[in-house]
SEMAR-979815 format. One record per residue (C-alpha): y, x, z. Coordinates in Angstrom, 1 decimal, decimal comma. Layout:
N
@v=Y u=X w=Z $
...
//
This chain:
515
@v=0,0 u=0,0 w=0,0 $
@v=2,3 u=3,0 w=0,3 $
@v=3,8 u=3,5 w=-3,1 $
@v=5,3 u=6,9 w=-2,3 $
@v=5,1 u=9,4 w=0,6 $
@v=8,6 u=10,7 w=-0,1 $
@v=11,3 u=10,2 w=2,6 $
@v=8,8 u=9,1 w=5,4 $
@v=10,2 u=10,1 w=8,7 $
@v=8,2 u=8,0 w=11,1 $
@v=4,5 u=6,9 w=11,4 $
@v=4,0 u=3,8 w=13,5 $
@v=0,4 u=3,0 w=14,6 $
@v=-0,6 u=-0,7 w=14,9 $
@v=-3,9 u=-1,2 w=16,7 $
@v=-6,3 u=-4,0 w=15,9 $
@v=-5,1 u=-6,1 w=18,9 $
@v=-1,4 u=-5,7 w=18,1 $
@v=-0,9 u=-8,2 w=15,3 $
@v=2,4 u=-9,4 w=16,7 $
@v=4,7 u=-10,3 w=13,7 $
@v=7,5 u=-10,9 w=16,1 $
@v=7,5 u=-7,4 w=17,5 $
@v=11,0 u=-5,7 w=17,5 $
@v=9,5 u=-3,1 w=15,1 $
@v=9,5 u=-5,6 w=12,3 $
@v=13,0 u=-7,1 w=12,7 $
@v=14,3 u=-4,7 w=10,0 $
@v=12,7 u=-3,1 w=7,0 $
@v=13,1 u=0,7 w=7,0 $
@v=11,8 u=2,5 w=4,0 $
@v=11,5 u=5,7 w=6,1 $
@v=8,9 u=4,1 w=8,3 $
@v=5,2 u=3,7 w=7,4 $
@v=3,0 u=1,4 w=9,4 $
@v=-0,5 u=2,7 w=9,9 $
@v=-3,5 u=0,5 w=10,4 $
@v=-7,0 u=2,0 w=10,8 $
@v=-10,4 u=0,5 w=10,7 $
@v=-12,0 u=3,4 w=12,6 $
@v=-15,5 u=4,0 w=13,8 $
@v=-14,6 u=5,0 w=17,3 $
@v=-13,3 u=1,4 w=17,9 $
@v=-16,1 u=-0,2 w=16,0 $
@v=-18,8 u=1,6 w=18,0 $
@v=-17,6 u=2,3 w=21,6 $
@v=-19,7 u=-0,7 w=22,4 $
@v=-22,2 u=-2,6 w=20,3 $
@v=-20,2 u=-5,5 w=19,0 $
@v=-21,1 u=-8,9 w=17,8 $
@v=-20,8 u=-8,9 w=14,0 $
@v=-18,2 u=-11,7 w=14,2 $
@v=-16,0 u=-9,6 w=16,4 $
@v=-16,0 u=-6,9 w=13,7 $
@v=-15,3 u=-9,5 w=11,0 $
@v=-12,6 u=-11,1 w=13,1 $
@v=-10,7 u=-7,9 w=13,9 $
@v=-11,0 u=-6,4 w=10,5 $
@v=-10,2 u=-9,7 w=8,7 $
@v=-7,1 u=-10,3 w=10,9 $
@v=-6,0 u=-6,7 w=10,5 $
@v=-6,2 u=-6,9 w=6,7 $
@v=-4,2 u=-10,1 w=6,6 $
@v=-1,6 u=-8,7 w=8,9 $
@v=-1,2 u=-5,6 w=6,7 $
@v=-0,7 u=-7,8 w=3,7 $
@v=1,9 u=-9,8 w=5,7 $
@v=3,9 u=-6,6 w=6,5 $
@v=3,7 u=-5,4 w=2,9 $
@v=4,9 u=-8,7 w=1,6 $
@v=7,8 u=-8,5 w=4,0 $
@v=8,8 u=-5,2 w=2,4 $
@v=7,4 u=-2,8 w=5,0 $
@v=5,5 u=0,4 w=4,0 $
@v=1,9 u=0,1 w=5,1 $
@v=-1,0 u=2,6 w=5,1 $
@v=-4,3 u=0,8 w=5,6 $
@v=-7,7 u=2,6 w=6,1 $
@v=-10,9 u=0,6 w=5,6 $
@v=-14,1 u=1,2 w=7,5 $
@v=-15,8 u=2,5 w=4,3 $
@v=-13,3 u=5,3 w=3,9 $
@v=-14,6 u=8,7 w=4,8 $
@v=-11,7 u=9,3 w=7,2 $
@v=-12,8 u=6,4 w=9,4 $
@v=-15,2 u=8,9 w=11,1 $
@v=-12,2 u=10,9 w=12,4 $
@v=-11,1 u=10,2 w=16,0 $
@v=-7,9 u=8,4 w=16,3 $
@v=-5,5 u=11,1 w=17,5 $
@v=-6,7 u=13,6 w=14,9 $
@v=-6,4 u=11,1 w=12,2 $
@v=-2,8 u=10,3 w=13,2 $
@v=-1,9 u=14,1 w=13,1 $
@v=-3,4 u=14,3 w=9,6 $
@v=-1,4 u=11,3 w=8,4 $
@v=1,8 u=12,6 w=10,0 $
@v=1,3 u=15,9 w=8,1 $
@v=0,4 u=14,0 w=4,9 $
@v=3,6 u=12,0 w=5,1 $
@v=5,7 u=15,0 w=6,4 $
@v=6,8 u=12,7 w=9,2 $
@v=8,6 u=14,1 w=12,2 $
@v=8,0 u=11,1 w=14,5 $
@v=4,9 u=9,3 w=15,6 $
@v=5,1 u=6,0 w=17,6 $
@v=2,6 u=3,5 w=18,9 $
@v=2,7 u=0,4 w=21,1 $
@v=1,3 u=0,8 w=24,5 $
@v=-2,5 u=0,1 w=24,3 $
@v=-3,9 u=-2,6 w=26,6 $
@v=-7,1 u=-0,6 w=27,2 $
@v=-7,1 u=2,3 w=29,6 $
@v=-9,4 u=4,4 w=27,4 $
@v=-7,2 u=4,2 w=24,4 $
@v=-4,0 u=4,6 w=26,3 $
@v=-5,2 u=7,9 w=27,8 $
@v=-6,9 u=9,1 w=24,7 $
@v=-3,4 u=9,0 w=23,0 $
@v=-1,4 u=10,0 w=26,0 $
@v=-3,6 u=13,0 w=26,9 $
@v=-3,9 u=14,4 w=23,4 $
@v=-2,2 u=17,8 w=22,7 $
@v=0,2 u=16,6 w=20,0 $
@v=1,8 u=19,3 w=17,7 $
@v=5,1 u=20,5 w=19,1 $
@v=6,9 u=19,6 w=15,9 $
@v=5,8 u=15,9 w=16,2 $
@v=8,1 u=13,7 w=18,3 $
@v=6,0 u=11,1 w=20,0 $
@v=7,3 u=7,8 w=21,5 $
@v=5,6 u=4,8 w=23,0 $
@v=6,9 u=1,2 w=22,6 $
@v=6,1 u=-1,9 w=24,6 $
@v=3,8 u=-4,4 w=22,9 $
@v=6,3 u=-7,1 w=23,6 $
@v=3,6 u=-9,6 w=24,4 $
@v=2,8 u=-10,0 w=28,1 $
@v=4,9 u=-12,0 w=30,6 $
@v=4,6 u=-9,4 w=33,3 $
@v=4,2 u=-5,7 w=33,6 $
@v=1,7 u=-3,6 w=35,6 $
@v=4,7 u=-2,7 w=37,9 $
@v=5,4 u=-6,4 w=38,4 $
@v=1,9 u=-6,8 w=39,6 $
@v=1,7 u=-3,9 w=42,0 $
@v=5,2 u=-4,8 w=43,4 $
@v=3,8 u=-8,3 w=44,1 $
@v=1,0 u=-6,9 w=46,2 $
@v=2,2 u=-3,9 w=48,2 $
@v=-0,8 u=-4,1 w=50,5 $
@v=-3,3 u=-4,3 w=47,7 $
@v=-4,6 u=-7,8 w=48,5 $
@v=-4,6 u=-9,4 w=45,1 $
@v=-4,3 u=-13,1 w=45,4 $
@v=-4,1 u=-14,7 w=42,0 $
@v=-2,3 u=-17,8 w=43,4 $
@v=0,5 u=-15,7 w=44,7 $
@v=1,1 u=-14,0 w=41,4 $
@v=0,8 u=-17,3 w=39,5 $
@v=3,4 u=-19,0 w=41,6 $
@v=5,7 u=-16,0 w=41,1 $
@v=5,5 u=-16,3 w=37,3 $
@v=5,8 u=-20,1 w=37,4 $
@v=9,1 u=-19,7 w=39,2 $
@v=10,2 u=-16,7 w=37,0 $
@v=9,7 u=-18,6 w=33,7 $
@v=10,5 u=-22,1 w=35,0 $
@v=7,1 u=-23,5 w=34,0 $
@v=6,1 u=-26,9 w=35,3 $
@v=8,9 u=-26,7 w=37,9 $
@v=11,2 u=-29,4 w=39,3 $
@v=14,1 u=-27,3 w=40,6 $
@v=12,5 u=-24,8 w=43,0 $
@v=9,4 u=-26,9 w=43,5 $
@v=6,3 u=-27,3 w=41,4 $
@v=6,0 u=-30,5 w=39,3 $
@v=4,9 u=-33,4 w=41,5 $
@v=5,0 u=-31,1 w=44,6 $
@v=1,7 u=-29,4 w=43,9 $
@v=1,0 u=-25,9 w=42,5 $
@v=-2,7 u=-26,3 w=41,8 $
@v=-4,7 u=-29,3 w=40,5 $
@v=-8,0 u=-27,4 w=40,3 $
@v=-9,8 u=-30,0 w=42,5 $
@v=-9,2 u=-32,6 w=39,8 $
@v=-10,7 u=-30,6 w=37,0 $
@v=-14,4 u=-30,5 w=37,9 $
@v=-16,1 u=-33,4 w=36,3 $
@v=-19,3 u=-33,2 w=34,2 $
@v=-19,1 u=-34,6 w=30,7 $
@v=-21,2 u=-37,7 w=30,2 $
@v=-19,9 u=-38,7 w=26,8 $
@v=-17,6 u=-41,3 w=28,3 $
@v=-14,8 u=-40,2 w=26,0 $
@v=-15,3 u=-39,2 w=22,3 $
@v=-15,6 u=-35,6 w=21,3 $
@v=-12,8 u=-33,9 w=19,4 $
@v=-13,4 u=-33,4 w=15,6 $
@v=-15,2 u=-30,1 w=14,8 $
@v=-13,3 u=-27,2 w=13,2 $
@v=-12,4 u=-27,8 w=9,6 $
@v=-11,1 u=-24,5 w=8,5 $
@v=-13,6 u=-21,8 w=7,5 $
@v=-13,3 u=-18,4 w=5,8 $
@v=-15,6 u=-16,7 w=3,3 $
@v=-16,0 u=-13,2 w=4,7 $
@v=-19,2 u=-12,2 w=2,9 $
@v=-17,4 u=-9,4 w=1,0 $
@v=-16,1 u=-7,9 w=4,3 $
@v=-19,6 u=-8,3 w=5,8 $
@v=-21,0 u=-6,2 w=3,0 $
@v=-18,5 u=-3,4 w=3,8 $
@v=-19,5 u=-3,5 w=7,5 $
@v=-23,2 u=-3,3 w=6,6 $
@v=-22,6 u=-0,5 w=4,2 $
@v=-20,8 u=1,4 w=6,9 $
@v=-23,9 u=1,0 w=9,1 $
@v=-21,9 u=-0,1 w=12,1 $
@v=-24,2 u=-1,2 w=15,0 $
@v=-23,9 u=-4,9 w=15,6 $
@v=-25,8 u=-8,0 w=16,6 $
@v=-25,4 u=-11,8 w=16,5 $
@v=-25,0 u=-14,2 w=13,6 $
@v=-22,3 u=-13,4 w=11,1 $
@v=-21,4 u=-16,9 w=9,9 $
@v=-19,6 u=-14,9 w=7,2 $
@v=-19,7 u=-17,8 w=4,7 $
@v=-18,2 u=-20,2 w=7,2 $
@v=-16,2 u=-18,0 w=9,6 $
@v=-14,2 u=-20,3 w=11,9 $
@v=-11,8 u=-18,0 w=13,8 $
@v=-8,1 u=-17,7 w=12,8 $
@v=-7,2 u=-14,6 w=10,8 $
@v=-3,4 u=-15,0 w=10,6 $
@v=-0,5 u=-16,5 w=12,6 $
@v=-0,3 u=-19,8 w=10,6 $
@v=-4,0 u=-20,5 w=11,3 $
@v=-3,5 u=-19,6 w=15,0 $
@v=-0,6 u=-22,0 w=15,2 $
@v=-2,6 u=-24,7 w=13,5 $
@v=-5,4 u=-24,2 w=16,1 $
@v=-2,8 u=-24,5 w=18,9 $
@v=-1,7 u=-27,8 w=17,5 $
@v=-5,3 u=-29,0 w=17,0 $
@v=-6,0 u=-28,2 w=20,7 $
@v=-2,9 u=-30,1 w=21,9 $
@v=-3,7 u=-33,1 w=19,7 $
@v=-7,4 u=-33,4 w=20,1 $
@v=-8,6 u=-31,4 w=23,2 $
@v=-5,8 u=-31,0 w=25,7 $
@v=-5,9 u=-34,7 w=26,8 $
@v=-9,4 u=-34,2 w=28,3 $
@v=-9,4 u=-30,4 w=28,8 $
@v=-8,7 u=-30,3 w=32,5 $
@v=-11,1 u=-33,1 w=33,4 $
@v=-14,1 u=-31,5 w=31,7 $
@v=-13,2 u=-27,8 w=31,7 $
@v=-16,1 u=-26,9 w=34,0 $
@v=-18,6 u=-29,1 w=32,2 $
@v=-21,9 u=-27,7 w=30,9 $
@v=-23,0 u=-30,0 w=28,0 $
@v=-25,3 u=-29,9 w=25,0 $
@v=-23,2 u=-32,6 w=23,3 $
@v=-20,9 u=-30,0 w=21,8 $
@v=-20,5 u=-26,2 w=21,7 $
@v=-16,8 u=-26,2 w=22,2 $
@v=-16,1 u=-29,5 w=24,1 $
@v=-12,4 u=-29,6 w=24,9 $
@v=-11,7 u=-25,9 w=25,2 $
@v=-8,9 u=-24,4 w=23,2 $
@v=-10,7 u=-21,4 w=21,6 $
@v=-7,2 u=-19,7 w=21,5 $
@v=-8,3 u=-16,6 w=23,4 $
@v=-9,0 u=-14,5 w=20,3 $
@v=-5,7 u=-15,4 w=18,7 $
@v=-3,9 u=-14,6 w=22,0 $
@v=-5,7 u=-11,3 w=22,6 $
@v=-5,0 u=-9,9 w=19,1 $
@v=-1,4 u=-11,2 w=19,6 $
@v=-1,3 u=-13,7 w=16,7 $
@v=0,1 u=-16,0 w=19,4 $
@v=2,5 u=-15,3 w=22,2 $
@v=1,4 u=-16,6 w=25,6 $
@v=4,8 u=-18,2 w=26,3 $
@v=4,8 u=-20,2 w=23,1 $
@v=1,4 u=-21,6 w=23,9 $
@v=2,5 u=-22,4 w=27,5 $
@v=5,7 u=-24,1 w=26,3 $
@v=3,9 u=-26,1 w=23,6 $
@v=1,5 u=-27,5 w=26,2 $
@v=4,2 u=-28,2 w=28,7 $
@v=6,2 u=-30,0 w=26,0 $
@v=3,2 u=-32,2 w=25,3 $
@v=3,0 u=-33,1 w=29,0 $
@v=6,7 u=-34,0 w=29,2 $
@v=6,5 u=-36,0 w=25,9 $
@v=3,6 u=-38,1 w=27,1 $
@v=2,4 u=-37,6 w=30,6 $
@v=-0,2 u=-40,4 w=30,4 $
@v=-1,9 u=-38,8 w=27,4 $
@v=-1,6 u=-35,3 w=28,8 $
@v=-2,3 u=-35,5 w=32,6 $
@v=-0,6 u=-32,9 w=34,7 $
@v=-3,9 u=-31,8 w=36,2 $
@v=-5,2 u=-30,7 w=32,9 $
@v=-1,9 u=-29,2 w=31,7 $
@v=-1,5 u=-27,2 w=34,9 $
@v=-5,2 u=-26,1 w=34,7 $
@v=-4,7 u=-24,8 w=31,2 $
@v=-1,4 u=-23,1 w=31,9 $
@v=-2,9 u=-21,4 w=35,0 $
@v=-5,5 u=-19,8 w=32,7 $
@v=-2,8 u=-18,1 w=30,7 $
@v=0,3 u=-17,7 w=32,9 $
@v=-1,9 u=-17,1 w=36,0 $
@v=-5,3 u=-15,8 w=35,2 $
@v=-4,6 u=-13,8 w=32,0 $
@v=-1,6 u=-12,0 w=33,4 $
@v=-3,4 u=-11,5 w=36,8 $
@v=-6,5 u=-9,8 w=35,4 $
@v=-4,4 u=-7,5 w=33,3 $
@v=-2,3 u=-6,4 w=36,3 $
@v=-5,4 u=-5,9 w=38,4 $
@v=-7,1 u=-3,9 w=35,7 $
@v=-4,2 u=-1,4 w=35,3 $
@v=-3,6 u=-1,2 w=39,1 $
@v=-7,2 u=0,0 w=39,7 $
@v=-8,4 u=2,0 w=36,7 $
@v=-10,2 u=4,2 w=36,1 $
@v=-12,1 u=3,8 w=39,4 $
@v=-12,6 u=0,1 w=38,7 $
@v=-15,0 u=0,8 w=35,9 $
@v=-17,6 u=2,4 w=38,2 $
@v=-17,5 u=-0,2 w=41,0 $
@v=-21,0 u=-1,4 w=42,1 $
@v=-20,6 u=-2,9 w=45,5 $
@v=-24,2 u=-4,1 w=45,8 $
@v=-25,7 u=-1,0 w=44,2 $
@v=-27,4 u=-3,2 w=41,6 $
@v=-29,6 u=-1,2 w=39,2 $
@v=-31,7 u=-3,7 w=37,2 $
@v=-31,7 u=-3,6 w=33,4 $
@v=-30,6 u=-6,6 w=31,5 $
@v=-33,6 u=-8,6 w=30,1 $
@v=-34,1 u=-8,3 w=26,4 $
@v=-33,8 u=-12,0 w=25,9 $
@v=-30,0 u=-11,7 w=26,6 $
@v=-30,0 u=-10,5 w=23,0 $
@v=-32,1 u=-13,4 w=21,6 $
@v=-31,7 u=-16,4 w=24,0 $
@v=-35,5 u=-16,7 w=24,1 $
@v=-35,9 u=-17,8 w=27,7 $
@v=-37,4 u=-20,9 w=29,2 $
@v=-34,3 u=-21,3 w=31,3 $
@v=-32,5 u=-23,9 w=29,1 $
@v=-29,0 u=-23,4 w=30,5 $
@v=-29,2 u=-19,6 w=29,8 $
@v=-30,9 u=-20,1 w=26,4 $
@v=-28,2 u=-22,5 w=25,3 $
@v=-25,3 u=-20,3 w=26,5 $
@v=-26,8 u=-17,1 w=25,0 $
@v=-27,8 u=-18,7 w=21,6 $
@v=-24,3 u=-20,2 w=21,4 $
@v=-22,8 u=-16,8 w=22,1 $
@v=-24,9 u=-15,2 w=19,4 $
@v=-24,0 u=-18,0 w=16,9 $
@v=-20,2 u=-18,1 w=17,5 $
@v=-19,3 u=-15,0 w=19,6 $
@v=-18,0 u=-17,6 w=22,1 $
@v=-18,8 u=-19,4 w=25,3 $
@v=-16,4 u=-21,1 w=27,7 $
@v=-15,6 u=-19,7 w=31,1 $
@v=-18,1 u=-21,7 w=33,1 $
@v=-20,9 u=-20,6 w=30,8 $
@v=-19,8 u=-17,0 w=31,3 $
@v=-19,3 u=-17,3 w=35,1 $
@v=-21,8 u=-19,8 w=36,4 $
@v=-24,6 u=-19,5 w=33,9 $
@v=-25,0 u=-15,9 w=32,4 $
@v=-22,9 u=-14,2 w=35,1 $
@v=-24,5 u=-16,2 w=37,9 $
@v=-28,0 u=-15,1 w=36,8 $
@v=-27,0 u=-11,5 w=36,3 $
@v=-25,6 u=-11,3 w=39,8 $
@v=-28,6 u=-13,0 w=41,4 $
@v=-31,0 u=-10,8 w=39,5 $
@v=-29,2 u=-7,6 w=40,5 $
@v=-28,2 u=-6,5 w=37,0 $
@v=-26,3 u=-3,2 w=36,9 $
@v=-22,6 u=-4,0 w=36,4 $
@v=-22,5 u=-1,5 w=33,5 $
@v=-25,0 u=-3,5 w=31,7 $
@v=-23,1 u=-6,7 w=32,3 $
@v=-19,9 u=-5,1 w=31,1 $
@v=-21,4 u=-3,9 w=27,9 $
@v=-22,9 u=-7,3 w=27,1 $
@v=-19,8 u=-9,3 w=27,7 $
@v=-17,5 u=-6,8 w=26,0 $
@v=-19,8 u=-6,7 w=22,9 $
@v=-20,8 u=-10,4 w=22,5 $
@v=-17,5 u=-12,2 w=22,7 $
@v=-14,9 u=-12,1 w=20,0 $
@v=-12,0 u=-12,3 w=22,5 $
@v=-13,4 u=-9,5 w=24,7 $
@v=-11,1 u=-6,5 w=25,2 $
@v=-11,7 u=-4,2 w=28,2 $
@v=-8,5 u=-5,2 w=30,1 $
@v=-9,5 u=-8,8 w=30,2 $
@v=-13,3 u=-8,5 w=30,1 $
@v=-13,9 u=-5,9 w=32,9 $
@v=-12,0 u=-7,7 w=35,8 $
@v=-13,6 u=-11,0 w=34,8 $
@v=-17,1 u=-9,4 w=34,6 $
@v=-17,1 u=-6,7 w=37,2 $
@v=-14,8 u=-8,4 w=39,6 $
@v=-15,0 u=-12,2 w=39,3 $
@v=-18,5 u=-12,6 w=37,9 $
@v=-20,4 u=-9,7 w=39,5 $
@v=-18,4 u=-9,1 w=42,7 $
@v=-19,0 u=-5,4 w=42,0 $
@v=-15,5 u=-4,6 w=43,3 $
@v=-16,5 u=-5,9 w=46,8 $
@v=-13,9 u=-8,6 w=46,9 $
@v=-10,9 u=-6,8 w=45,5 $
@v=-10,5 u=-9,7 w=43,0 $
@v=-12,6 u=-12,7 w=44,3 $
@v=-12,8 u=-13,8 w=47,8 $
@v=-16,6 u=-14,5 w=47,6 $
@v=-19,4 u=-14,0 w=45,1 $
@v=-19,6 u=-16,8 w=42,5 $
@v=-23,3 u=-17,7 w=42,7 $
@v=-25,1 u=-21,0 w=42,9 $
@v=-28,6 u=-22,5 w=43,0 $
@v=-29,8 u=-25,0 w=40,4 $
@v=-28,0 u=-27,9 w=42,1 $
@v=-24,6 u=-26,8 w=40,8 $
@v=-26,0 u=-26,4 w=37,3 $
@v=-27,6 u=-29,8 w=37,4 $
@v=-24,4 u=-31,4 w=38,8 $
@v=-22,1 u=-29,9 w=36,1 $
@v=-24,4 u=-30,1 w=33,1 $
@v=-27,3 u=-31,8 w=31,2 $
@v=-29,5 u=-28,8 w=30,5 $
@v=-31,9 u=-29,4 w=33,3 $
@v=-33,3 u=-32,6 w=31,8 $
@v=-35,2 u=-30,8 w=29,1 $
@v=-35,8 u=-27,5 w=30,9 $
@v=-39,2 u=-26,1 w=31,5 $
@v=-38,1 u=-25,4 w=35,1 $
@v=-37,2 u=-28,2 w=37,5 $
@v=-34,0 u=-27,9 w=39,5 $
@v=-35,4 u=-29,7 w=42,5 $
@v=-38,4 u=-27,5 w=42,8 $
@v=-38,0 u=-24,4 w=45,0 $
@v=-41,4 u=-22,6 w=44,7 $
@v=-44,3 u=-22,7 w=42,3 $
@v=-44,8 u=-22,4 w=38,5 $
@v=-42,0 u=-24,8 w=37,5 $
@v=-39,5 u=-23,8 w=40,2 $
@v=-36,0 u=-23,1 w=38,8 $
@v=-35,4 u=-19,4 w=39,2 $
@v=-31,8 u=-20,0 w=40,3 $
@v=-33,1 u=-21,6 w=43,6 $
@v=-35,2 u=-18,7 w=45,0 $
@v=-33,0 u=-16,0 w=43,5 $
@v=-30,0 u=-17,6 w=45,2 $
@v=-31,5 u=-17,2 w=48,7 $
@v=-33,0 u=-13,8 w=47,9 $
@v=-29,5 u=-12,6 w=46,9 $
@v=-28,0 u=-13,6 w=50,3 $
@v=-31,0 u=-12,3 w=52,2 $
@v=-31,0 u=-8,8 w=50,6 $
@v=-27,2 u=-8,5 w=51,0 $
@v=-26,9 u=-9,8 w=54,5 $
@v=-25,2 u=-6,8 w=55,8 $
@v=-22,5 u=-6,9 w=53,2 $
@v=-21,9 u=-10,7 w=53,0 $
@v=-22,7 u=-12,4 w=56,3 $
@v=-19,2 u=-11,9 w=57,8 $
@v=-17,5 u=-13,4 w=54,8 $
@v=-15,8 u=-16,5 w=56,2 $
@v=-15,9 u=-18,3 w=52,8 $
@v=-19,7 u=-18,3 w=52,6 $
@v=-21,6 u=-21,2 w=54,1 $
@v=-25,0 u=-20,1 w=52,8 $
@v=-26,0 u=-18,2 w=56,0 $
@v=-25,6 u=-21,2 w=58,2 $
@v=-28,2 u=-23,0 w=56,1 $
@v=-30,4 u=-20,0 w=55,8 $
@v=-30,5 u=-19,5 w=59,6 $
@v=-31,5 u=-23,1 w=60,1 $
@v=-34,3 u=-22,9 w=57,6 $
@v=-38,0 u=-22,9 w=58,6 $
@v=-39,4 u=-19,3 w=58,6 $
@v=-42,3 u=-20,4 w=56,5 $
@v=-40,0 u=-21,9 w=53,9 $
@v=-37,8 u=-18,8 w=53,9 $
@v=-40,8 u=-16,5 w=53,3 $
@v=-42,0 u=-18,7 w=50,5 $
@v=-38,6 u=-18,6 w=48,8 $
@v=-38,4 u=-14,8 w=49,1 $
@v=-41,9 u=-14,4 w=47,7 $
@v=-41,0 u=-16,7 w=44,8 $
@v=-37,9 u=-14,6 w=44,1 $
@v=-39,8 u=-11,4 w=44,2 $
@v=-42,3 u=-12,8 w=41,7 $
@v=-39,4 u=-13,7 w=39,3 $
@v=-37,6 u=-10,4 w=39,8 $
@v=-40,7 u=-8,5 w=38,9 $
@v=-41,0 u=-10,4 w=35,6 $
@v=-37,5 u=-11,0 w=34,4 $
@v=-38,6 u=-10,4 w=30,8 $
@v=-40,8 u=-13,5 w=30,7 $
@v=-38,7 u=-16,0 w=32,5 $
//
């Protein structure tokens, strides 16, 4: 796309998750600046990615490069099939700066620790002036986060309320709308098909040509490509259309059923905007404001409980996990509070397990590179924690399988919230459950080989005995936690029943591969 290398003074790197057309960089066209976008093996292979993740990132990057070029900017784009894609990122940037005879190199601050330090720690040539710009995306900074928690006790609600006030979101003067900050209690209903499902996605891409390039480059991958009917947005217009589709068809019932586990639909009322947000096709504030506007325009159609619940996921949770990530890296990446060492069962890569809730969640993830937050936390994550899976294994699976997964958002959600590997730095208690929660919130149990009401024996749901085994083996670490009621029930249980549950769990733990 670069017609001439003459008069280039500055090389500006755009990473694959920095597709922000509103960034200040692009407010003016400067013929002496070349924007560099690289499909590079180090980013395509640092974890084994779902094929749709590769398709989504490369597809969106290519369209963003076209957008910049059409706006008059100079663009250099490297495809994954180019020989230079094997060169590590800093060395490639040095070579390009030399090729363009540029004296300046700039990049936007990466969101991932490994990339930020790879670039910051590299010995750049003395004749190359390096500058780092803000990504102009998030609503808080790492410093904002640490200043909010001088004692290191990271309460998400505290940070969320601070940002609500700062941006005037769902506020009535200095008070929250209708006098409540949090309507989470109203957002926990199972879906029993009492309201109609929203229409399925209607826009698809044909990415078979791009898939051939990825296969030719021999990038490690897994999952279904869906390349002939790729449903994820690849440019800003499509992301905005998905936002409007969510508001029109899904937001009215999002809050009510956001924790539901249902076989009626793979997406239910969830927005599926996380990929567009995380590659910066959408700005978080525009999403928040669009949802808030819908509430003010028709509060009966858009209940405050659901609107607040959705906004909390972005203004609260998304900003919070980023702040926690940057405040605790790199040590956070090695946290393993329970010293769990078990390897992830191979069926996490196929979905071939008799546990129906897990099979459905995993197969859906393999099909769409997507699962909603309760599937991630209370189905796959719940099982991993009860089974004692090593947090590194959990991290790699979640980071690889989901199209929206970048380390800054995946690691705190996995290692902190889901696996409690940080020992409570993030969550106040481990998020585990027996089969009763899964039965209450979903409809998987009806057709499952295992029975949720059975505690021991051939048809006993593994979640039941594994739940009690988890608390028994971690008694010394968890018993004093005031938020855990499990030990009161455990202590009252008949010793014979307790022993039977522990033996049942040991039986399952010794044959995870065939559950």
